[in-house]
C-alpha positions in Angstrom: -7.8 60.1 15.6 -9.9 57.7 13.6 -12.3 55.8 15.9 -11.6 52.2 16.3 -14.1 49.9 14.6 -15.4 46.7 16.2 -16.0 43.2 14.8 -17.6 43.1 11.3 -21.4 43.4 11.3 -23.7 41.1 9.3 -24.4 43.9 6.9 -20.6 44.1 6.2 -20.5 40.4 5.6 -23.5 40.5 3.2 -22.0 43.4 1.2 -18.6 41.7 1.1 -20.0 38.3 -0.1 -22.4 40.0 -2.6 -19.9 42.6 -3.6 -20.0 42.1 -7.3 -23.8 41.9 -7.3 -24.5 45.1 -5.5 -27.1 43.9 -3.0 -30.2 45.9 -2.6 -31.2 47.9 0.5 -33.5 45.2 1.7 -30.6 42.7 2.1 -28.5 45.1 4.1 -31.4 46.2 6.2 -32.3 42.6 6.9 -28.8 42.0 8.0 -29.0 44.9 10.4 -32.2 43.6 11.9 -30.8 40.1 12.2 -27.7 41.4 13.9 -29.8 43.4 16.3 -31.8 40.3 17.0 -28.8 38.1 17.6 -27.5 40.7 20.1 -30.9 40.9 21.8 -31.1 44.6 21.1 -34.6 44.2 19.5 -37.5 41.9 20.0 -40.4 41.0 17.8 -44.1 41.5 18.6 -47.2 40.2 16.9 -48.8 42.6 14.5 -52.1 42.8 12.7 -53.2 40.0 10.4 -50.3 37.7 11.5 -47.7 40.3 10.6 -44.6 41.0 12.7 -43.4 44.2 14.4 -40.0 44.9 15.9 -39.2 47.1 18.8 -35.9 48.2 20.4 -35.0 46.8 23.8 -34.5 50.0 25.7 -31.9 48.7 28.1 -29.8 47.1 25.4 -28.4 49.7 23.0 -25.8 48.3 20.6 -22.3 49.7 20.6 -21.8 49.6 16.8 -22.7 52.9 15.2 -24.5 51.4 12.2 -26.6 49.1 14.4 -27.2 51.9 16.9 -28.7 54.2 14.2 -31.3 51.5 13.3 -31.9 50.8 17.0 -32.6 54.5 17.7 -35.1 54.5 14.8 -36.9 51.5 16.3 -36.8 52.9 19.9 -39.3 55.6 19.1 -42.0 53.0 18.6 -42.4 49.5 17.3 -42.5 49.2 13.5 -43.6 46.6 11.1 -40.7 44.6 9.7 -41.3 45.7 6.1 -41.6 49.3 7.2 -38.3 49.0 9.1 -36.6 47.5 6.1 -37.9 50.3 3.8 -36.7 53.0 6.3 -33.4 51.6 7.3 -32.2 50.1 4.0 -31.6 53.2 1.8 -29.2 54.8 4.3 -26.9 51.7 4.7 -24.9 51.2 1.5 -22.5 54.2 1.9 -21.6 53.6 5.6 -21.3 49.9 5.2 -19.0 50.3 2.2 -16.9 52.8 4.0 -16.5 50.4 6.9 -15.2 47.7 4.5 -12.7 50.2 3.1 -11.5 51.2 6.6 -10.9 47.5 7.3 -8.9 47.1 4.1 -11.4 44.6 2.7 -12.2 46.8 -0.3 -9.9 49.1 -2.2 -10.9 52.8 -2.3 -10.1 53.2 -6.0 -11.1 51.1 -7.8 -14.0 49.8 -5.7 -12.8 46.2 -5.8 -12.0 43.6 -3.2 -8.5 43.9 -1.6 -6.6 40.7 -0.8 -7.7 40.6 2.9 -11.3 41.1 1.8 -11.0 38.3 -0.8 -9.7 35.9 1.9 -12.4 36.8 4.4 -15.1 36.5 1.7 -13.7 33.0 0.9 -13.9 32.0 4.5 -17.5 33.3 4.8 -18.6 31.4 1.7 -16.9 28.3 2.8 -18.8 28.4 6.1 -22.1 28.9 4.3 -21.3 26.0 1.9 -20.4 23.7 4.8 -23.5 24.5 6.6 -25.8 24.0 3.7 -24.1 20.9 2.2 -23.1 19.1 5.5 -26.1 20.3 7.5 -23.9 21.3 10.5 -26.2 21.8 13.4 -23.4 23.4 15.4 -22.7 26.1 12.9 -22.3 29.6 14.4 -25.5 31.7 14.5 -23.8 34.4 12.4 -23.0 31.9 9.6 -26.6 30.6 9.8 -27.9 34.2 9.5 -25.5 35.0 6.7 -26.6 31.9 4.8 -30.2 32.8 5.3 -29.7 36.4 4.1 -27.8 35.5 1.0 -30.3 32.8 0.2 -33.2 35.3 0.7 -31.4 37.7 -1.7 -31.7 35.2 -4.5 -28.0 35.3 -5.2 -26.7 32.1 -3.5 -26.9 29.9 -6.6 -24.9 32.4 -8.6 -22.4 32.9 -5.9 -21.2 29.4 -5.3 -21.4 26.9 -8.1 -19.8 24.3 -5.9 -23.0 23.9 -3.8 -24.9 20.8 -5.1 -28.5 21.9 -5.1 -30.0 18.6 -4.0 -33.5 18.6 -2.4 -31.8 18.4 1.1 -29.7 21.4 0.4 -32.7 23.4 -0.9 -34.7 22.4 2.1 -31.9 23.6 4.5 -31.7 27.0 2.7 -35.5 27.4 2.9 -35.5 26.4 6.5 -32.8 29.0 7.3 -34.8 31.7 5.6 -37.8 30.8 7.7 -35.9 30.6 10.9 -34.0 34.0 10.6 -36.8 36.5 10.6 -34.6 39.2 9.1 -34.0 37.0 6.1 -37.7 36.1 5.9 -38.5 39.8 5.7 -35.9 40.3 2.9 -37.4 37.5 0.9 -40.9 39.0 1.4 -39.7 42.4 0.4 -38.0 41.1 -2.7 -41.1 39.1 -3.7 -43.2 42.3 -3.4 -40.7 44.2 -5.6 -40.8 41.5 -8.2 -44.6 41.4 -8.1 -44.8 45.2 -8.4 -42.3 45.2 -11.3 -44.3 42.5 -13.1 -47.5 44.4 -12.5 -45.9 47.5 -13.9 -44.7 45.7 -17.0 -48.1 44.3 -17.6 -49.7 47.8 -17.3 -47.1 49.2 -19.8 -47.7 46.3 -22.1 -51.4 46.8 -22.0 -51.0 50.5 -22.7 -48.8 49.7 -25.7 -51.3 47.2 -27.1 -54.2 49.7 -26.7 -52.1 52.3 -28.5 -51.5 49.9 -31.3 -55.1 49.1 -31.5 -56.0 52.7 -31.9 -53.5 53.3 -34.7 
C-alpha cells in the first residue's frame, strides 16, 4: 500500500510555483529549513562572526519524511545555515518532484503541471500577490515564507507580471526576505554563487587576454 502523504510542504509549494524555472537546490533547502522553523522542529543559534547556526530540537521530530531527513542531519550537531543548505539541497529535487506527482499536481510524462497543480499554483501566487501588493499583516505564515523564498530566488518579477513593483512592494519583499531566515540564507547562497561565477568569468577572460597577448 502506498503510504499516505500529509499536507504539502513549503519545498513542494516552491517547486510547484517555480516549476518552469527549475529552482536550484538552495531554494528547496531554504524551504525545508523554513518549514522546520515554522513547525518549531529546529532553532537557530549565534555562530562565529555574526553568522547563524541551526540545530534540531530533539523532542520535536517532524512527521513528514522529507523534513525528517533534514532534521536527522541537523540532529547530529548544529550546522551553519549555508552548510546546511549545501548538504540538504542536492538531495531534494527528486523526492519533492515525486511528491508533486503523487498528489496529481504534476504529470509523470511529460513533466508538466496537471490541472489540479495549475489551480493550486494559481492560488499560491494569488496569495503571494495579495500579501505583497496589499500588505496584509494577517497573511498566513506559510504564504509569507513562500513569498520570501520566491523573492530570494530572484524569480518573483518573472513569475507574476501583475505585481506592480512600487517602492512599497519592493520594501515588503525585502522585509520578508530578512524576516524569514531560510529565505535570507537562500539569497546569501545565490549571491555567493553569482559572485563566484563572475569571478570565474573574469579569470577566464584574463587568461584569454593573456593568451592573445602572447600570440
